[in-house]
C-alpha positions in Angstrom: 25.5 -27.1 -18.2 23.4 -24.0 -18.7 20.3 -26.2 -18.3 21.6 -27.6 -15.0 22.4 -24.1 -13.7 18.8 -23.0 -14.5 17.4 -26.0 -12.7 19.6 -25.3 -9.7 18.6 -21.6 -9.7 14.9 -22.5 -9.9 15.2 -25.0 -7.0 17.0 -22.5 -4.9 14.5 -19.9 -5.7 11.7 -22.2 -4.7 13.5 -22.8 -1.4 13.5 -19.1 -0.7 9.9 -18.6 -1.8 8.7 -21.3 0.5 10.2 -19.5 3.4 9.1 -16.0 2.4 6.3 -13.5 2.4 6.1 -10.2 0.4 4.7 -6.9 1.6 4.1 -4.2 -1.0 3.7 -0.5 -0.4 2.8 2.3 -2.8 6.3 2.3 -4.4 5.7 -1.2 -5.6 3.2 -0.1 -8.3 5.0 3.1 -9.3 6.3 1.2 -12.3 2.7 0.8 -13.3 2.4 4.6 -13.2 0.2 4.7 -10.1 0.8 7.8 -8.0 2.2 7.7 -4.5 0.6 9.7 -1.7 2.6 12.9 -2.1 2.0 12.9 -5.9 -1.8 12.5 -5.3 -1.6 15.6 -3.1 0.2 17.5 -5.9 -2.4 16.4 -8.5 -5.2 18.1 -6.5 -4.0 21.4 -7.9 -5.0 20.2 -11.4 -8.6 19.4 -10.4 -11.5 21.5 -11.7 -13.0 23.0 -8.6 -15.4 25.8 -7.7 -14.1 28.8 -5.9 -15.3 27.6 -2.4 -13.8 24.2 -3.0 -10.5 25.6 -4.1 -10.3 28.0 -1.2 -11.3 25.2 1.2 -8.5 22.9 -0.1 -5.9 25.7 0.0 -7.0 26.4 3.6 -6.7 22.8 4.6 -3.4 22.3 2.8 -1.9 25.3 4.4 -3.0 24.0 7.8 -1.4 20.7 7.1 1.9 22.3 6.0 1.8 24.5 9.2 1.2 21.4 11.3 4.1 19.5 9.6 6.4 22.5 10.0 5.5 22.8 13.6 6.3 19.1 14.2 9.6 19.5 12.4 10.6 22.5 14.4 9.6 20.7 17.6 11.7 17.7 16.6 14.5 19.8 15.2 14.1 18.6 11.7 14.0 20.2 8.3 10.9 19.5 6.0 12.9 17.6 3.4 15.3 16.0 5.9 15.0 12.2 6.3 12.2 11.5 8.8 11.0 15.1 8.3 7.2 15.4 8.4 5.4 16.3 5.2 1.7 16.2 4.5 0.2 13.5 2.4 -3.2 12.6 0.9 -4.3 10.5 3.8 -3.6 13.5 6.2 -5.9 15.6 4.0 -8.7 12.9 4.0 -8.4 12.5 7.7 -8.7 16.3 8.3 -11.8 16.5 5.9 -13.5 13.7 7.9 -12.8 15.4 11.2 -14.4 18.6 9.9 -17.4 16.7 8.6 -17.8 15.0 12.0 -16.5 17.9 14.1 -19.5 18.0 16.4 -18.5 14.5 17.6 -14.9 15.5 18.5 -13.4 17.6 21.2 -12.4 20.9 19.6 -9.2 20.4 17.5 -7.4 23.5 16.5 -8.5 23.2 12.9 -12.2 22.4 13.8 -12.4 24.5 16.9 -10.6 27.8 17.0 -10.7 28.1 13.2 -14.4 27.2 12.9 -15.3 30.7 11.7 -13.3 30.2 8.5 -14.9 26.8 7.9 -18.4 28.2 8.5 -17.6 31.1 6.0 -16.6 28.6 3.4 -19.7 26.4 3.9 -21.9 29.5 3.5 -20.2 30.4 0.3 -20.7 26.9 -0.9 -24.4 27.0 -0.1 -24.8 30.3 -1.9 -23.2 28.9 -5.0 -25.5 25.9 -5.0 -28.7 27.5 -3.7 -30.7 25.9 -6.6 -30.0 22.4 -5.4 -32.9 20.3 -4.1 -32.5 18.8 -0.5 -31.8 15.5 -2.1 -28.9 16.9 -4.2 -27.5 19.0 -1.4 -24.2 18.1 0.1 -22.0 20.0 2.5 -18.8 21.5 1.1 -16.6 19.0 2.9 -18.8 16.0 2.1 -18.5 17.0 -1.5 -14.7 17.3 -1.2 -14.4 13.9 0.4 -16.5 12.4 -2.5 -14.5 14.2 -5.2 -11.1 13.1 -3.8 -12.3 9.5 -3.4 -13.6 9.5 -7.0 -10.2 10.8 -8.1 -8.6 7.5 -6.9 -9.3 5.8 -10.2 -7.1 8.4 -12.0 -4.4 8.3 -9.3 -4.3 4.5 -9.6 -4.0 4.8 -13.4 -7.1 2.6 -13.9 -7.4 1.2 -17.4 -3.8 2.2 -18.3 -1.7 0.3 -15.8 1.5 -0.9 -17.3 2.0 -4.4 -15.9 5.1 -5.4 -17.9 7.3 -5.1 -14.9 5.5 -8.1 -13.4 6.5 -10.4 -16.3 9.5 -11.9 -14.4 7.1 -13.2 -11.8 5.0 -14.8 -14.6 8.2 -16.3 -15.9 9.0 -17.8 -12.5 5.5 -19.2 -12.2 5.8 -20.9 -15.6 9.1 -22.4 -14.5 7.7 -23.8 -11.3 4.6 -25.9 -12.0 4.1 -27.5 -8.6 2.0 -25.6 -6.1 4.5 -25.9 -3.3 5.9 -22.6 -4.6 2.8 -20.6 -4.0 3.6 -16.9 -3.2 2.2 -15.1 -0.2 1.7 -11.4 -1.3 0.4 -8.7 1.1 -0.3 -5.2 -0.1 -1.2 -1.8 1.4 -2.4 -0.6 -2.0 -5.9 -0.2 -3.4 -5.0 -0.6 -7.2 -5.8 -3.5 -9.5 -2.3 -3.8 -11.1 -1.6 -7.4 -9.9 -5.2 -8.5 -10.6 -5.0 -7.1 -14.2 -1.7 -8.9 -14.8 -2.3 -12.3 -13.2 -6.1 -12.9 -13.7 -8.0 -13.0 -16.9 -10.9 -14.9 -18.5 -8.4 -17.6 -19.4 -6.7 -18.2 -16.0 -6.9 -17.1 -12.4 -3.4 -17.2 -10.8 -4.2 -14.6 -8.1 -6.4 -15.6 -5.1 -7.9 -12.4 -3.6 -10.2 -14.2 -1.1 -13.3 -13.7 -3.2 -15.7 -16.4 -4.3 -18.5 -15.8 -6.7 -18.1 -12.1 -6.2 -18.1 -12.0 -2.4 -15.3 -12.1 0.1 -15.0 -15.6 1.5 -11.5 -15.5 3.0 -8.4 -17.5 2.4 -9.7 -21.0 3.0 -7.8 -24.1 1.9 -7.4 -23.8 -1.8 -5.7 -27.1 -2.4 -8.5 -28.1 -4.9 -8.1 -24.8 -6.8 -4.9 -25.7 -8.8 -4.9 -22.5 -10.8 -4.1 -20.3 -7.8 -0.4 -19.6 -7.6 -0.4 -16.4 -5.5 -2.4 -15.5 -2.3 -3.0 -11.7 -2.5 -4.1 -10.1 0.7 -5.2 -6.4 0.4 -4.8 -5.2 4.0 -6.3 -1.8 3.3 -9.0 -2.8 0.9 -9.4 -2.3 -2.8 -10.9 0.2 -5.2 -13.2 -2.5 -6.5 -14.5 -3.6 -3.0 -18.0 -2.5 -2.0 -19.8 -3.0 1.3 -23.5 -4.1 1.0 -26.1 -3.2 3.5 -25.9 -6.8 4.8 -22.3 -6.2 5.7 -21.0 -8.5 3.0 -18.0 -7.3 0.9 -18.6 -7.5 -2.8 -16.1 -7.4 -5.6 -18.1 -4.8 -7.6 -16.0 -5.1 -10.8 -12.9 -6.7 -12.2 -10.7 -6.8 -15.3 -12.1 -9.6 -17.6 -9.1 -8.9 -19.8 -6.8 -6.0 -20.5 -9.4 -3.9 -22.3 -12.7 -5.2 -20.7 -14.3 -4.8 -17.3 -17.0 -7.0 -15.8 -19.2 -4.7 -13.8 -21.4 -6.6 -11.3 -23.5 -3.5 -10.6 -24.7 -3.5 -14.2 -27.0 -6.6 -14.3 -28.4 -6.0 -17.8 -25.0 -5.6 -19.5 -22.1 -6.3 -17.1 -19.3 -6.6 -19.7 -18.1 -3.3 -20.9 -15.0 -1.6 -22.3 -12.5 0.0 -19.8 -13.2 3.4 -21.4 -17.0 3.0 -21.0 -16.6 1.8 -17.4 -14.4 4.8 -16.4 -17.0 7.2 -17.8 -19.5 6.3 -15.0 -19.0 7.3 -11.4 -17.5 4.6 -9.2 -19.4 3.4 -6.1 -17.8 4.2 -2.8 -14.8 1.9 -2.5 -14.4 -0.1 0.8 -10.9 1.0 1.6 -9.0 2.4 4.6 -8.2 5.8 3.2 -7.3 8.6 5.7 -9.0 6.9 8.7 -6.2 7.7 11.1 -5.5 4.5 13.1 -5.7 1.8 10.4 -6.5 -1.2 12.5 -10.2 -2.0 12.0 -11.9 -4.7 14.1 -14.2 -5.8 11.3 -13.9 -8.2 8.5 -12.3 -8.5 6.0 -9.6 -6.3 7.6 -9.2 -8.1 10.8 -9.0 -11.5 9.2 -6.5 -10.2 6.6 -4.3 -8.9 9.5 -4.7 -12.3 11.2 -3.3 -13.9 8.0 -0.4 -11.4 8.0 0.5 -12.1 11.6 0.2 -15.8 11.0 2.5 -15.7 7.9 5.0 -13.5 9.8 5.3 -16.2 12.5 5.7 -19.0 9.9 8.1 -17.4 7.3 11.8 -16.6 7.8 12.2 -14.0 5.1 10.1 -10.8 4.7 10.5 -9.0 1.4 9.3 -5.5 2.0 9.0 -3.7 -1.4 8.2 0.0 -2.0 7.0 0.6 1.6 8.1 3.8 3.4 7.5 2.4 6.9 5.2 5.3 7.9 2.5 2.9 9.3 3.5 2.2 12.9 1.0 -0.7 13.3 2.4 -2.5 10.3 6.0 -1.8 11.6 5.0 -3.3 15.0 3.9 -6.5 13.3 7.1 -6.7 11.2 9.4 -6.0 14.2 7.6 -8.5 16.3 7.9 -11.1 13.7 11.7 -10.4 13.2 12.2 -10.8 17.0 10.8 -14.3 17.0 13.8 -16.6 16.8 12.3 -19.7 18.5 12.7 -21.9 15.4 14.7 -20.0 12.8 16.4 -16.6 12.4 14.4 -14.0 10.5 15.6 -11.6 7.8 13.8 -8.5 6.4 14.8 -7.6 2.8 13.9 -4.0 2.1 13.6 -3.1 -1.5 13.5 0.7 -2.0 15.8 3.0 -4.0 14.7 6.1 -2.0 16.4 5.1 1.2 19.9 5.1 -0.2 19.1 8.4 -2.0 17.8 10.0 1.2 20.0 8.5 3.9 23.4 8.5 2.2 25.4 11.3 0.7 27.5 10.8 -2.4 30.7 10.0 -0.5 29.0 7.5 1.7 27.4 5.7 -1.3 30.9 5.1 -2.7 32.4 3.9 0.6 33.1 0.2 1.2 30.8 0.1 4.3 27.8 1.8 2.7 25.6 -1.1 3.4 26.2 -0.9 7.2 25.8 2.9 7.2 22.5 2.5 5.3 21.2 -0.2 7.6 21.9 1.9 10.7 20.3 5.0 9.1 17.3 2.9 8.1 16.8 1.6 11.6 17.0 5.3 12.9 14.3 6.1 10.4 12.0 3.3 11.6 12.6 4.1 15.3 11.8 7.8 14.8 8.6 6.9 13.1 7.7 4.5 15.9 8.3 7.3 18.5 6.4 10.0 16.6 3.3 11.3 18.3 2.3 12.7 14.8 2.0 9.2 13.4 0.8 7.2 16.4 -1.7 7.9 19.2 0.3 5.6 21.6 3.9 5.7 20.5 5.0 4.4 23.9 3.5 1.0 23.0 5.3 0.8 19.6 8.1 -1.6 19.2 11.6 -0.1 18.5 14.3 -2.7 18.6 15.7 -4.5 15.5 19.2 -5.8 14.9 21.1 -4.6 11.8 21.9 -8.3 11.2 18.2 -8.9 10.5 18.1 -6.3 7.8 19.2 -6.4 4.1 18.5 -3.4 2.0 18.4 -3.6 -1.8 18.3 0.0 -3.2 16.5 -0.9 -6.5 13.2 0.0 -8.2 10.6 -2.7 -8.0 10.9 -3.5 -11.7 14.7 -3.9 -11.3 14.3 -6.2 -8.3 11.7 -8.4 -10.1 13.8 -8.7 -13.2 17.0 -9.5 -11.2 15.5 -11.9 -8.6 12.6 -13.6 -10.4 13.8 -13.9 -14.0 15.2 -17.4 -14.2 15.3 -17.3 -10.4 18.9 -16.1 -10.4 18.6 -13.4 -7.8 16.6 -15.6 -5.4 19.1 -18.4 -6.0 22.0 -16.1 -5.2 20.2 -14.9 -2.0 19.8 -18.6 -1.0 23.5 -19.3 -1.4 24.4 -16.1 0.5 22.1 -16.9 3.4 23.1 -20.5 3.6 26.8 -19.6 4.1 26.0 -17.3 7.0 25.8 -18.4 10.6 22.2 -17.3 11.0 19.9 -20.4 11.0 17.5 -19.3 8.2 17.7 -22.5 6.2 
């Protein structure tokens, strides 16, 4: 009887997987001890910096806090209120790049009326480094951009990622041998947590679109029986590198848990993780603080094409650890949810923060907490879509979504994976729940 129940759960889980895609935000790798954006910003205070660098960062952070406070006042919000504006690491990177390229912009407040302060800081930087040769010389803000980008490997916990929370997915893959249950995973993260867990010298379960070290796209992989997961990194990856030819190279990867294969070291490519982390990383090909994140070049445009294609084909969107602060991603999700030509759609949002931020203690204990939470969540998304702070053209952003198309699971990613993938029980229960509803998902 127990064996038959397990078979039923697995079959039901496969039924759900075949109709689903998964989108991961920063919260999805928090269990691997990767930092989220606000934590990266806090960590900057621990960096070893020269006096001009520290003063420049303090100046920029105070400007960002001022800007966020001004937006909150304008929109009648408190800084820690739900939907309240708070600076993050990408705001800082965007501001640094605008200063670097300020001659190409119309004068922004920070790069225009405050230019005297910036010039003063750059002069102090040059005085500190007057012994540098022209080849070594970097501007203050070029140097800050480089240092923060190099800090990514620490923020993403490279070499020390704890991938145990992904074991329930491995268990599910072992219980489902046939390739009809391939998983479609999309991520906004740059880390290598999933690659480290699912790929090794013994097997390659995760298809990242690379072939012989170069991005080749997600072609028909029917002959590659080892692939069980398509993994689309919409914002790039810390191990991507763009060559002068325009090709995207996978510059390194985990050969196993304690060893890295470094393609930039032709003489001795295999090295320990510790040795690898001791050398500076080449500049990663990632979308990190570029403002509008839609890039019309490959691999980003083809990855977004696959995302849009899967949104049109799948009925269930599992959105895990995502804060919904990317309006262009929200537009694609909302557009997909509105397409009911064949089947109804459902977005399953997995995030413990929403219940903590949107509900008070009394509301969490009420019988209708789920309905209250869904309505507050929709308010959250709509406010983001309307925000001129987060979008250059908010009038073009989509706003409408029905509460019936939303299911919120207020759990950590590790809890969700354990409950829904271990033995397929949670996915099977979801299958039974949705099958009894009037919505035509199955």
